[in-house]
C-alpha positions in Angstrom: -61.8 18.9 40.8 -62.9 19.9 44.3 -63.7 23.6 44.6 -61.1 24.1 47.4 -58.3 23.2 44.9 -59.0 26.5 43.0 -57.6 28.5 45.9 -54.5 26.4 46.4 -52.1 28.8 44.8 -54.0 32.1 45.4 -54.6 32.2 49.1 -51.1 32.3 50.7 -51.4 35.0 53.4 -48.0 36.5 53.9 -47.7 35.6 57.6 -48.4 31.9 56.9 -45.7 31.4 54.3 -42.4 30.2 55.8 -39.5 32.2 54.3 -36.4 30.3 53.2 -32.9 31.5 53.4 -30.0 29.7 51.6 -27.5 27.8 53.8 -23.7 28.1 53.7 -23.6 24.7 51.9 -26.0 26.1 49.2 -23.7 29.1 48.7 -20.7 26.8 48.4 -22.4 24.8 45.7 -23.3 27.9 43.7 -19.8 29.2 44.1 -18.5 25.9 42.7 -20.8 26.2 39.7 -20.4 29.9 39.1 -17.6 29.8 36.5 -19.5 27.4 34.2 -22.9 29.0 34.8 -21.6 32.4 33.7 -20.9 30.8 30.3 -23.8 28.4 30.1 -26.7 30.6 31.2 -26.5 33.3 28.4 -26.6 30.5 25.8 -30.0 29.2 26.9 -32.9 30.3 24.8 -35.1 31.0 27.9 -32.5 33.3 29.5 -33.9 36.8 29.3 -30.7 38.8 30.0 -28.9 38.3 26.7 -26.6 41.2 25.8 -26.0 42.2 29.4 -22.9 41.4 31.5 -23.5 38.8 34.2 -22.0 40.2 37.3 -23.3 38.0 40.1 -25.1 34.7 41.0 -26.9 34.8 44.3 -28.3 31.6 45.7 -32.0 31.8 46.6 -32.3 28.0 47.3 -30.4 24.9 46.5 -32.1 21.5 46.9 -30.8 18.0 46.4 -33.6 16.1 44.7 -31.2 13.3 44.3 -27.9 13.7 46.1 -24.8 13.4 43.9 -22.9 10.2 44.4 -19.4 10.3 45.9 -16.5 11.0 43.6 -15.8 8.1 41.3 -19.4 6.8 41.4 -21.4 6.5 38.2 -24.9 7.4 39.3 -26.3 10.9 38.6 -27.3 13.5 41.2 -30.1 16.0 40.6 -29.8 19.6 42.0 -32.6 22.1 42.0 -31.3 25.7 42.0 -33.0 29.0 42.4 -30.5 31.7 41.4 -30.8 35.4 41.4 -28.8 36.7 38.4 -27.3 40.1 38.7 -26.5 41.9 35.4 -25.1 45.1 34.0 -25.8 46.8 30.7 -22.4 47.1 28.9 -23.6 50.1 27.1 -24.2 52.1 30.3 -21.6 54.7 31.1 -21.6 53.6 34.7 -23.1 50.7 36.6 -26.7 51.6 37.7 -27.9 50.9 41.2 -28.1 47.1 41.6 -31.7 45.9 41.6 -32.8 42.5 42.9 -32.0 40.8 39.6 -34.0 38.0 37.8 -34.5 34.7 39.6 -34.1 31.6 37.5 -35.0 28.0 38.1 -32.3 25.4 37.1 -32.4 21.6 37.3 -28.8 20.3 37.0 -27.6 16.8 36.7 -24.2 15.9 38.2 -22.1 13.0 37.0 -18.5 11.9 37.0 -18.7 11.6 33.2 -21.4 12.3 30.7 -22.8 9.5 28.5 -22.6 10.4 24.7 -26.4 10.7 24.3 -26.4 13.6 26.9 -23.6 15.5 25.3 -25.8 18.3 23.9 -26.9 19.1 27.4 -23.4 19.6 28.8 -22.9 22.6 31.0 -19.3 22.1 31.9 -17.0 20.6 34.5 -16.8 22.2 37.9 -13.2 23.0 38.9 -13.6 24.2 42.5 -15.7 23.7 45.6 -17.8 20.7 46.6 -18.5 19.7 43.0 -15.0 19.9 41.8 -14.2 17.4 39.1 -17.9 16.6 38.4 -19.7 17.1 35.1 -22.8 19.3 35.3 -25.5 19.4 32.6 -29.2 20.3 32.0 -31.0 17.5 33.9 -34.2 17.9 31.9 -32.5 16.2 28.9 -31.8 13.1 31.0 -34.8 10.8 31.0 -33.7 9.2 34.3 -33.6 12.5 36.1 -36.8 13.8 34.5 -38.3 10.6 35.9 -36.9 11.5 39.4 -38.6 14.9 39.1 -41.9 13.3 38.2 -41.6 10.8 41.1 -41.2 13.7 43.5 -44.2 15.5 42.0 -46.2 12.3 42.1 -45.6 11.1 45.6 -43.7 13.6 47.8 -45.2 16.6 49.7 -42.0 18.5 50.4 -38.2 18.4 49.9 -36.4 21.2 51.6 -38.0 24.5 50.4 -39.9 22.8 47.6 -43.6 22.0 48.0 -45.6 19.6 45.8 -49.3 19.8 45.3 -51.7 17.5 43.6 -55.3 17.6 42.4 -55.4 14.0 41.2 -53.5 10.8 41.2 -50.5 10.4 38.8 -49.6 6.9 37.5 -46.1 5.7 37.8 -43.7 4.7 35.0 -44.5 7.4 32.4 -41.6 7.8 30.0 -40.5 11.5 29.7 -39.5 13.4 26.6 -38.4 17.0 26.2 -40.4 19.2 23.9 -38.2 21.0 21.4 -39.7 24.4 20.9 -38.6 28.0 21.2 -40.1 29.3 24.3 -39.4 31.2 27.5 -39.9 28.0 29.6 -39.3 24.3 29.3 -41.9 21.5 28.8 -41.7 17.8 29.3 -44.2 15.3 28.1 -44.7 12.1 30.2 -46.1 9.1 28.4 -48.2 11.3 26.1 -50.5 11.6 29.2 -49.2 14.8 30.9 -47.2 17.8 30.0 -45.1 19.5 32.7 -44.3 23.1 32.2 -41.1 24.2 34.0 -41.1 28.0 34.6 -37.6 29.4 34.1 -37.8 33.0 35.3 -39.8 33.0 38.5 -41.2 35.7 40.7 -43.0 35.6 44.1 -46.8 35.6 43.9 -49.7 33.7 42.4 -48.6 32.7 38.9 -51.4 33.2 36.3 -50.5 29.9 34.6 -51.5 28.0 37.7 -53.9 30.5 39.3 -56.2 30.9 36.2 -56.1 27.2 35.3 -57.2 26.2 38.8 -59.9 28.8 38.8 -61.2 27.7 35.4 -61.1 24.0 36.5 -63.2 24.9 39.6 -65.6 26.7 37.3 -66.0 23.6 35.2 -64.4 25.0 32.0 -63.4 22.4 29.5 -61.5 24.8 27.3 -58.4 24.7 29.5 -56.6 21.6 30.7 -57.1 21.4 34.5 -53.8 21.2 36.5 -53.1 17.7 37.8 -50.2 18.8 40.0 -47.8 21.7 40.6 -44.7 22.6 42.7 -43.6 25.7 44.4 -40.7 27.0 46.5 -41.2 28.5 49.9 -41.1 32.2 50.1 -37.5 33.6 49.7 -36.3 35.6 52.7 -37.9 39.0 52.6 -40.9 37.9 50.5 -44.4 36.9 51.6 -45.3 34.7 48.6 -44.0 31.4 47.3 -42.5 30.9 43.8 -44.5 28.9 41.4 -42.1 26.5 39.6 -44.0 24.1 37.5 -47.5 23.0 36.5 -48.5 19.5 35.3 -51.6 19.3 33.0 -53.1 16.7 30.7 -51.4 16.4 27.4 -53.8 16.8 24.5 -52.4 14.0 22.3 -52.7 14.5 18.6 -53.5 18.2 19.0 -52.1 20.9 16.6 -51.5 24.5 17.6 -53.5 27.2 15.9 -50.5 28.7 14.3 -49.5 25.5 12.5 -53.1 25.0 11.4 -53.4 28.5 9.9 -50.1 28.1 8.0 -51.3 24.8 6.6 -54.5 26.3 5.4 -52.6 29.1 3.7 -50.2 26.7 2.1 -53.1 24.6 0.8 -55.1 27.6 -0.5 -57.9 26.9 2.0 -59.9 29.4 4.0 -59.8 29.2 7.8 -63.3 30.6 8.5 -64.9 27.7 10.3 -61.8 27.2 12.5 -61.6 31.0 13.3 -65.3 31.1 14.2 -65.0 28.2 16.6 -61.9 29.7 18.1 -63.8 32.9 18.7 -66.4 30.9 20.6 -63.8 29.2 22.6 -62.2 32.5 23.6 -65.5 33.9 24.7 -66.2 30.8 26.8 -62.9 31.2 28.6 -63.6 34.9 29.2 -67.1 34.1 30.6 -65.7 31.4 32.9 -63.0 33.8 34.2 -65.5 36.5 34.8 -67.6 34.0 36.8 -64.7 32.6 38.8 -62.8 35.7 39.7 -63.6 39.3 40.6 -64.5 41.8 37.9 -64.3 45.6 37.9 -65.7 48.5 35.9 -63.2 51.0 34.4 -64.6 54.5 34.8 -63.4 57.5 32.6 -60.4 58.2 34.9 -59.1 54.7 34.8 -59.7 54.4 31.1 -57.7 57.6 30.6 -54.9 56.0 32.7 -55.0 53.0 30.5 -54.7 55.1 27.3 -51.9 57.2 28.9 -49.9 54.0 29.6 -50.4 52.9 25.9 -49.1 56.3 24.8 -46.0 56.1 27.1 -45.2 52.6 25.6 -45.4 54.2 22.2 -43.0 56.9 23.2 -40.5 54.3 24.6 -40.8 52.1 21.5 -40.3 55.1 19.1 -37.1 56.0 20.9 -35.8 52.5 20.3 -37.2 52.1 16.8 -37.1 55.4 14.9 -39.1 53.9 12.1 -42.2 54.4 14.3 -41.8 58.2 14.5 -43.6 59.1 11.3 -46.6 57.1 12.4 -46.7 58.3 16.1 -49.3 61.0 15.7 -51.8 58.7 14.0 -51.1 55.9 16.5 -51.5 58.3 19.5 -54.8 59.4 18.0 -56.1 55.8 18.7 -55.2 56.1 22.4 -56.7 59.6 22.6 -60.0 58.3 21.1 -60.0 55.7 23.9 -59.2 57.9 26.9 -59.2 61.6 25.8 -61.7 64.3 26.7 -64.2 63.3 24.1 -64.1 59.6 25.0 -67.1 57.8 26.5 -67.3 58.1 30.3 -69.3 55.0 30.9 -67.7 52.1 32.8 -66.2 49.4 30.8 -66.0 45.9 32.3 -62.6 44.5 33.1 -61.6 41.1 34.3 -58.8 38.6 34.4 -57.8 37.6 30.8 -55.2 35.4 29.1 -52.9 38.4 28.5 -50.9 37.0 25.6 -53.4 35.3 23.3 -52.4 34.3 19.8 -52.7 31.3 17.5 -49.7 29.6 19.1 -51.5 29.6 22.5 -54.3 27.5 21.2 -54.6 23.7 20.5 -57.2 21.9 18.3 -57.8 18.3 19.0 -58.4 15.8 16.2 -62.1 16.0 16.8 -62.0 19.8 16.1 -62.3 21.1 19.7 -60.2 24.2 20.6 -58.4 24.6 23.9 -56.5 27.6 25.3 -53.1 27.2 27.0 -50.3 29.1 28.6 -51.9 31.7 30.8 -48.6 33.2 31.8 -49.2 36.5 30.0 -46.4 38.5 28.5 -43.4 37.3 30.6 -41.5 40.6 30.2 -44.3 42.5 32.1 -44.3 42.6 35.9 -46.5 39.9 37.6 -48.8 42.5 39.2 -49.5 44.0 35.8 -50.2 40.6 34.3 -52.7 39.8 37.1 -54.5 43.2 36.7 -58.1 43.0 35.3 -58.3 44.1 31.7 -61.1 44.6 29.1 -61.5 41.2 27.4 -60.9 42.9 24.1 -57.2 42.8 24.9 -57.1 39.1 24.1 -59.3 39.6 21.0 -56.8 42.2 19.7 -53.9 39.7 20.2 -55.7 37.1 18.2 -56.5 39.5 15.4 -52.9 40.5 15.2 -52.0 36.8 15.0 -54.2 36.2 12.0 -52.4 39.1 10.3 -49.0 37.5 11.2 -50.1 34.2 9.7 -51.2 35.8 6.4 -48.0 37.8 6.1 -45.9 34.7 6.7 -47.2 33.3 3.5 -45.9 34.3 0.0 -47.7 35.9 -1.7 -49.3 37.8 1.2 -53.1 37.2 1.4 -54.5 40.3 3.1 -58.1 39.3 2.4 -57.5 35.9 4.1 -56.6 37.7 7.4 -59.5 40.1 7.1 -62.0 37.2 6.6 -60.5 35.3 9.6 -60.6 38.4 11.8 -64.3 38.9 11.0 -65.1 35.2 11.5 -63.3 35.1 14.8 -65.2 38.2 16.1 -68.5 36.7 14.9 -67.8 33.5 16.8 -66.9 35.5 19.9 -70.1 37.4 19.7 -72.2 34.3 19.3 -70.9 32.9 22.6 -70.4 36.1 24.6 -73.4 38.1 23.4 -71.2 41.1 22.8 -69.4 41.8 19.5 -65.8 43.1 20.1 -66.3 45.3 17.0 -69.1 47.2 18.7 -66.6 49.5 20.4 -64.2 50.2 17.6 -62.1 52.8 19.5 -61.4 50.2 22.3 -60.5 47.5 19.8 -58.3 49.8 17.7 -56.4 51.1 20.8 -55.6 47.6 22.0 -54.6 46.4 18.5 -52.4 49.5 18.1 -50.8 48.9 21.5 -50.1 45.3 20.5 -48.6 46.3 17.1 -46.3 48.8 18.8 -45.2 46.0 21.2 -44.6 43.7 18.3 -42.4 46.3 16.4 -40.2 46.7 19.5 -40.0 42.9 20.0 -39.1 42.1 16.4 -36.6 45.0 16.3 -34.7 43.5 19.3 -34.9 39.8 18.5 -36.1 39.1 14.9 -35.4 42.1 12.6 -36.4 40.1 9.5 -40.0 40.0 11.0 -40.3 43.7 11.7 -42.1 44.5 8.4 -45.1 42.4 9.6 -46.1 44.6 12.5 -44.9 47.7 10.6 -47.5 47.1 7.9 -50.2 47.0 10.7 -48.7 50.2 12.1 -49.1 51.9 8.8 -52.8 50.8 8.5 -53.7 51.6 12.2 -52.1 55.1 12.0 -54.2 56.0 9.0 -57.5 54.8 10.5 -60.0 57.3 11.7 
């Protein structure tokens, strides 16, 4: 890929980005869809506002990628919507001051009637406004409309506020299929050649999933599939940055994710040491390439103390929400004090761009045994600025160590020694490639692993209570370490 491509999504000066304001026609379309979207949106697994009342839908942009046919016609239309969703916590005594709300990307099909094979994607029938009487559904379930989207990505530079970029040619006629997986975004595979990741909750600014993949491609890294194409929306009114909407990358056919491989090894009674060692090397190679491609910083004692204080605050917040953490809080806080307290080392620690949410499920192993790292979005719940902030590379290492523990505890009976051996093998592989063993600074590794375990407890308590014992076992261990 040409070197210039690496700056495609990271060099938008605010003054050069044309802001886009929705038209009256766009507002009318959203008003027509509002009653059914209020019911449909909370049911989508990628919708982050579950449990809160939906109080408003504000159009950011509405684009006809394929105009709906006149009433009575059979052909589908394809609408691209960017909607700002306003919500209120029903448990609050009074409505809080209204913030900007989350912005979501929707691709909606519009038909007079829905064929039986598309019934699971039904959103509803509009009863008012310009779409009255039309059936509306999730367009990504429709192979024809998914093909229309790929055609725009393949051969069009702009449609309304949407901008399409390409680093390589894309062949025509690739059959689409929707990947069925629980995730915060949506993925389509085209002809087993490309995978298109559609971002659902979008924010202005350089998105790490595109930004880091382009930077790694320019650096010549072979551990991350290089973006083939992408699309964005022009900056919403009042913003200086575009919205990254989707990234097309090569599809690693025949690959298996690391989580599935680890569970298979446990089920078969096999160790996972060779795979874990190779995965450690792959992680280190990605970190080295990121450090070469993008600026790095050194965290002095003051900035390290700020990092530790932020971890301690997250512990306080989590303990308020999950009282089971309270007995362990003093021991957990000791891990953060060892990192940034008065007796902590004052030397600068290197910090750089990292993956930010690394675990076994974010890795793929090809049939020839080569590991790749995917999904550089970071933790979606965190603000974009925080996700793009340089961090010590050990943050990713800690995430992977926690993932080995999760895998071991997913198996009955629990194989604690399996996780310990995998953790050591992973760190050894990392040290072989990076030249630095992440275990050489135990207070740094312990602090990041503790912070991750606290996050996991809160996450599981909110969404998967049956899984909460997994991170709680790590909490008990980490709180007792000295």
